[in-house]
DRENPA-3360 file (N, C-alpha, C; in nm, 2 decimals, always signed):
BEGIN
1 = MERPTRSP = +4.72/-3.76/-1.31/+4.58/-3.76/-1.33/+4.53/-3.61/-1.33 ~ +4.46/-3.58/-1.43/+4.41/-3.44/-1.45/+4.28/-3.42/-1.39 ~ +4.26/-3.30/-1.34/+4.14/-3.26/-1.27/+4.03/-3.22/-1.38 ~ +3.91/-3.26/-1.37/+3.81/-3.22/-1.47/+3.80/-3.07/-1.47 ~ +3.78/-3.01/-1.58/+3.76/-2.87/-1.58/+3.62/-2.83/-1.57 ~ +3.60/-2.72/-1.49/+3.46/-2.68/-1.47/+3.42/-2.58/-1.58 ~ +3.29/-2.59/-1.61/+3.25/-2.49/-1.71/+3.22/-2.36/-1.63 ~ +3.27/-2.25/-1.68/+3.24/-2.12/-1.61/+3.10/-2.09/-1.60;
9 = RPPAYLRG = +3.05/-2.07/-1.48/+2.91/-2.03/-1.46/+2.91/-1.89/-1.41 ~ +2.81/-1.81/-1.45/+2.80/-1.67/-1.39/+2.77/-1.69/-1.24 ~ +2.82/-1.59/-1.16/+2.79/-1.60/-1.02/+2.64/-1.57/-1.00 ~ +2.59/-1.64/-0.89/+2.45/-1.63/-0.86/+2.43/-1.49/-0.79 ~ +2.36/-1.40/-0.84/+2.34/-1.27/-0.78/+2.20/-1.27/-0.71 ~ +2.19/-1.21/-0.60/+2.05/-1.19/-0.54/+1.99/-1.08/-0.61 ~ +1.86/-1.10/-0.65/+1.78/-0.99/-0.71/+1.68/-0.95/-0.61 ~ +1.65/-0.82/-0.60/+1.56/-0.77/-0.50/+1.42/-0.83/-0.52;
17 = EDTPLIRP = +1.38/-0.86/-0.65/+1.25/-0.91/-0.68/+1.23/-1.05/-0.63 ~ +1.34/-1.13/-0.61/+1.34/-1.27/-0.57/+1.35/-1.29/-0.42 ~ +1.38/-1.19/-0.35/+1.40/-1.21/-0.20/+1.30/-1.13/-0.12 ~ +1.23/-1.18/-0.03/+1.13/-1.11/+0.05/+1.20/-1.03/+0.16 ~ +1.28/-0.93/+0.13/+1.34/-0.85/+0.23/+1.25/-0.74/+0.27 ~ +1.19/-0.74/+0.39/+1.10/-0.63/+0.43/+1.16/-0.59/+0.57 ~ +1.17/-0.46/+0.58/+1.22/-0.40/+0.70/+1.12/-0.41/+0.81 ~ +1.16/-0.46/+0.93/+1.07/-0.48/+1.04/+1.00/-0.36/+1.08;
25 = YLIAWERE = +1.06/-0.24/+1.08/+1.00/-0.12/+1.12/+0.89/-0.08/+1.03 ~ +0.89/-0.12/+0.90/+0.79/-0.09/+0.81/+0.67/-0.18/+0.84 ~ +0.69/-0.30/+0.87/+0.58/-0.40/+0.90/+0.51/-0.35/+1.03 ~ +0.59/-0.31/+1.13/+0.53/-0.26/+1.25/+0.45/-0.13/+1.23 ~ +0.49/-0.04/+1.14/+0.42/+0.08/+1.11/+0.29/+0.05/+1.04 ~ +0.29/-0.04/+0.95/+0.17/-0.08/+0.88/+0.07/-0.15/+0.97 ~ +0.11/-0.23/+1.06/+0.03/-0.30/+1.16/-0.04/-0.20/+1.25 ~ +0.04/-0.10/+1.29/-0.01/+0.01/+1.38/-0.12/+0.09/+1.30;
33 = QERRRQMD = -0.09/+0.12/+1.18/-0.19/+0.20/+1.10/-0.32/+0.12/+1.09 ~ -0.31/-0.01/+1.06/-0.43/-0.09/+1.05/-0.50/-0.11/+1.18 ~ -0.43/-0.12/+1.29/-0.50/-0.12/+1.42/-0.57/+0.01/+1.45 ~ -0.51/+0.12/+1.41/-0.58/+0.25/+1.44/-0.71/+0.26/+1.35 ~ -0.70/+0.22/+1.22/-0.81/+0.22/+1.14/-0.93/+0.14/+1.19 ~ -0.89/+0.02/+1.24/-0.99/-0.08/+1.30/-1.06/-0.01/+1.42 ~ -0.98/+0.05/+1.50/-1.03/+0.12/+1.62/-1.13/+0.23/+1.58 ~ -1.08/+0.31/+1.48/-1.17/+0.42/+1.43/-1.31/+0.36/+1.38;
41 = RRTAATLA = -1.30/+0.25/+1.30/-1.42/+0.19/+1.25/-1.52/+0.15/+1.36 ~ -1.46/+0.09/+1.47/-1.54/+0.04/+1.58/-1.60/+0.16/+1.65 ~ -1.52/+0.26/+1.67/-1.56/+0.38/+1.74/-1.68/+0.45/+1.66 ~ -1.66/+0.46/+1.53/-1.76/+0.51/+1.45/-1.89/+0.43/+1.45 ~ -1.88/+0.30/+1.45/-2.00/+0.22/+1.46/-2.07/+0.23/+1.59 ~ -2.00/+0.24/+1.70/-2.06/+0.26/+1.83/-2.13/+0.39/+1.84 ~ -2.06/+0.50/+1.80/-2.12/+0.63/+1.81/-2.24/+0.65/+1.71 ~ -2.24/+0.57/+1.60/-2.35/+0.58/+1.51/-2.48/+0.53/+1.57;
49 = TLGIDFHG = -2.47/+0.44/+1.66/-2.59/+0.39/+1.73/-2.64/+0.50/+1.82 ~ -2.57/+0.60/+1.86/-2.61/+0.70/+1.94/-2.65/+0.83/+1.86 ~ -2.63/+0.82/+1.73/-2.66/+0.93/+1.64/-2.55/+1.03/+1.63 ~ -2.43/+1.00/+1.66/-2.32/+1.09/+1.66/-2.23/+1.06/+1.55 ~ -2.19/+1.16/+1.47/-2.10/+1.14/+1.36/-1.95/+1.14/+1.41 ~ -1.87/+1.05/+1.36/-1.73/+1.04/+1.41/-1.65/+1.03/+1.28 ~ -1.55/+1.12/+1.27/-1.46/+1.12/+1.16/-1.32/+1.09/+1.23 ~ -1.27/+0.97/+1.21/-1.15/+0.93/+1.28/-1.02/+1.00/+1.22;
57 = VTA = -0.92/+0.98/+1.29/-0.79/+1.04/+1.26/-0.73/+0.95/+1.15 ~ -0.71/+1.00/+1.03/-0.65/+0.93/+0.93/-0.51/+0.98/+0.90 ~ -0.41/+0.89/+0.91/-0.27/+0.94/+0.89/-0.21/+0.87/+0.77;
% end
């Protein structure tokens, strides 16, 4: 009894565009930046009620 022959298929390669590989430290850094921007916006809004200009730290 003969084994059925397989048709040669190209190997399945992982493409960078198809996989959501995101480094955890990058996500943590982005979240920290957004948290700081939000805090600066809140501080600026609070100080604006007192007539004080606030220019937050932007990094």
